[in-house]
VOBA-176578 format. One line per field, with one value per residue (C-alpha): z, y, x; residue in three letters. Coordinates in Angstrom, 1 decimal. Layout:
residues N
zz = [Z;...] $
yy = [Y;...] $
xx = [X;...] $
residuo = [ALA;...] $
***
This chain:
residues 192
zz = [24.4;21.4;22.5;20.0;20.1;18.3;16.0;15.2;14.3;11.7;10.2;9.4;8.7;5.9;3.7;0.2;-1.1;-4.0;-5.7;-6.9;-10.0;-12.8;-14.3;-16.2;-13.9;-14.7;-18.1;-21.3;-21.5;-23.0;-20.4;-17.4;-15.2;-15.5;-12.6;-10.4;-10.7;-13.5;-16.1;-17.7;-17.8;-16.1;-15.3;-11.5;-9.5;-6.4;-3.9;-2.5;-0.3;1.3;1.0;2.4;0.1;0.9;2.7;6.6;7.7;10.0;12.4;12.0;12.8;15.9;17.3;17.0;18.8;21.7;22.2;22.5;23.2;20.0;19.7;15.9;14.6;13.5;17.1;18.5;15.8;17.1;13.6;10.7;7.9;7.7;6.2;9.3;6.8;5.9;9.4;11.3;14.9;16.3;14.2;14.8;17.3;15.0;13.0;9.8;9.2;8.7;8.2;12.0;12.5;9.6;11.3;14.3;13.3;11.1;14.8;16.3;13.5;12.8;9.2;7.3;4.4;1.1;-1.5;-4.4;-6.6;-4.5;-5.2;-8.8;-8.9;-7.2;-8.9;-12.5;-11.5;-13.8;-16.8;-18.6;-19.3;-19.3;-18.7;-15.9;-13.9;-16.2;-19.6;-21.8;-22.1;-19.8;-18.5;-18.5;-15.6;-12.2;-10.7;-14.0;-15.5;-14.8;-16.9;-18.7;-16.5;-13.5;-14.6;-15.8;-12.0;-12.1;-14.5;-12.5;-12.8;-11.5;-8.5;-5.3;-2.2;0.7;2.3;5.2;7.6;6.1;6.0;3.9;4.6;1.4;1.7;3.7;3.8;3.1;4.6;3.7;5.2;4.3;4.0;7.3;6.7;4.0;3.5;-0.3;0.4;-0.4;-3.0;-4.4;-7.3;-9.4;-11.6;-14.1] $
yy = [-4.7;-4.7;-6.0;-8.5;-7.4;-8.4;-5.5;-6.5;-9.9;-8.5;-6.8;-10.1;-11.8;-9.4;-9.7;-10.8;-14.0;-14.1;-17.1;-15.1;-16.1;-14.8;-11.3;-8.4;-5.7;-1.9;-0.2;1.3;3.8;7.0;8.7;7.0;7.9;5.7;7.5;6.7;3.1;2.3;0.8;-1.4;-3.7;-6.9;-10.6;-10.9;-13.7;-13.2;-16.2;-16.3;-13.8;-11.9;-8.4;-5.5;-4.6;-1.0;1.2;0.8;2.9;5.9;3.6;0.9;3.1;4.5;1.0;0.3;3.7;2.8;-0.7;0.3;3.8;4.4;7.9;8.5;10.2;13.1;13.5;13.3;15.8;18.3;18.8;17.3;18.8;17.5;19.5;19.9;18.9;15.5;14.5;13.7;14.9;11.5;11.0;14.5;13.3;10.4;11.4;10.4;7.7;8.4;5.8;4.1;4.0;1.5;-0.7;-0.6;-1.0;-4.3;-5.4;-5.2;-6.6;-9.4;-8.0;-6.3;-4.0;-5.5;-5.4;-3.2;-6.2;-7.6;-4.3;-4.0;-7.9;-7.2;-3.9;-5.5;-7.9;-10.7;-8.1;-8.4;-5.0;-2.8;1.0;1.0;-1.5;-2.5;-2.0;0.7;3.1;6.2;5.8;9.3;10.3;10.8;11.7;10.4;13.6;15.2;16.5;13.8;14.6;13.9;10.7;9.5;8.6;6.2;3.9;0.1;0.9;4.6;4.9;7.4;7.6;10.0;11.1;9.0;12.2;13.3;12.9;14.0;13.5;11.8;9.1;5.9;2.6;-0.6;-4.0;-7.5;-10.9;-14.1;-17.5;-19.8;-22.7;-24.9;-22.2;-22.2;-23.8;-20.9;-18.9;-16.5;-14.9;-16.2;-13.8;-14.0] $
xx = [5.6;3.0;-0.4;-1.9;-6.0;-9.3;-8.5;-5.2;-6.4;-9.1;-6.3;-4.9;-8.0;-9.2;-5.9;-6.6;-4.0;-2.3;-0.8;2.4;4.1;6.5;5.8;7.3;7.9;8.5;8.0;9.3;6.3;7.5;5.5;7.3;9.9;12.9;14.8;12.1;13.0;10.0;12.7;13.8;11.1;12.4;11.2;10.6;9.1;7.2;5.8;2.3;1.7;-1.3;-2.1;-4.7;-7.4;-6.8;-4.7;-4.6;-7.7;-8.0;-10.3;-7.5;-4.7;-6.9;-7.1;-3.5;-2.9;-5.5;-4.2;-0.4;-0.4;2.1;3.2;3.5;6.9;4.4;3.4;7.3;8.4;5.6;4.3;2.2;0.9;-2.5;-5.8;-8.1;-11.0;-9.5;-10.8;-13.9;-13.9;-13.2;-10.1;-8.8;-6.1;-4.8;-1.9;-0.7;2.3;5.8;8.6;8.7;4.7;3.9;6.6;5.2;1.6;2.9;4.5;1.2;-0.9;1.3;1.7;4.7;5.2;5.2;7.8;8.1;7.6;4.7;3.0;3.4;2.5;-1.0;-1.7;-1.4;-4.0;-2.9;-2.5;0.7;2.4;-0.8;-0.4;-3.2;-4.5;-7.6;-5.8;-4.1;-6.9;-7.4;-11.5;-13.1;-14.8;-14.3;-11.0;-9.6;-11.1;-7.8;-4.7;-3.0;0.2;-1.6;-3.4;0.0;0.8;-2.4;0.1;0.8;4.4;4.5;6.3;4.9;6.7;7.1;10.2;11.6;10.7;7.8;3.8;1.1;-2.6;-3.1;-0.2;-1.1;0.2;-0.8;0.1;1.1;1.8;3.5;1.4;1.3;3.8;1.7;-0.9;-1.5;-4.7;-7.7;-5.7;-8.2;-6.7;-3.5;-1.9;1.1] $
residuo = [MET;LEU;LEU;TRP;THR;PRO;ALA;ALA;ALA;ARG;ALA;VAL;ARG;ASP;LEU;LEU;THR;LEU;ALA;GLY;GLY;ARG;PHE;LEU;MET;GLY;THR;GLU;ASP;PRO;ASP;GLY;PHE;PRO;ALA;ASP;GLY;GLU;GLY;PRO;VAL;ARG;GLN;GLU;VAL;VAL;GLY;ALA;PHE;ARG;ILE;ALA;PRO;THR;ALA;VAL;THR;ASN;ALA;GLN;PHE;ALA;SER;PHE;VAL;LYS;ALA;THR;GLY;HIS;VAL;THR;GLU;ALA;GLU;SER;PHE;GLY;PHE;SER;PHE;ILE;PHE;ALA;GLY;PHE;LEU;THR;ASP;ALA;LEU;ALA;THR;VAL;SER;PRO;ALA;VAL;ALA;GLY;THR;PRO;ARG;ALA;TYR;CYS;ALA;TRP;SER;GLY;THR;ARG;LEU;PHE;THR;GLU;ALA;GLU;TRP;GLU;PHE;ALA;ALA;ARG;GLY;GLY;LEU;GLU;GLN;LYS;ARG;TYR;PRO;TRP;GLY;ASP;GLU;LEU;ARG;PRO;GLY;GLY;ARG;HIS;MET;CYS;HIS;ASP;SER;TYR;CYS;ASN;ARG;TYR;ARG;VAL;ALA;ALA;ARG;THR;ARG;ASN;THR;PRO;ASP;GLY;SER;ALA;GLY;SER;ILE;GLY;PHE;ARG;VAL;ALA;ALA;ASP;LEU;PRO;VAL;GLY;GLY;ALA;ALA;GLY;ILE;SER;ARG;ALA;ALA;GLY] $
***
């Protein structure tokens, strides 16, 4: 049995509401990876939904573990590769998520995992067929000073995934939620 707690309520309260709409999903970009599901370009429609502004944080995940006693799949496997330098002492006992763990977190927080179409709709931010969330040009500076082949994964249509039985310190998960019945009021952004 999962317990609804104030921390779970905060996870839902902080979600952003998107109006949904029609958009062109995918890319025909010559630097794209059609085998990853990036193409062909196709018209999609998503209904209004809510999405977390960030991936689930270690602190949010720790609240979930504390409230539920959840044992992650990584813990039950007895192994999870993680760079020790990624974690503070307070979070050293919180293991990263793999397949079943995000579903358990969603059940606890009253959320769900977003669909592929919802993710791309949100990532596009209303820009039609742009290479990056901000437009078509790679902005110099910061993390974007990497080799172009790495920056290629910042593209909106890029797909990044983890294996069902894997875990990595750099891959988290973000949650979404359906709008309450009659809940289109208060939509914060329309796109498409």
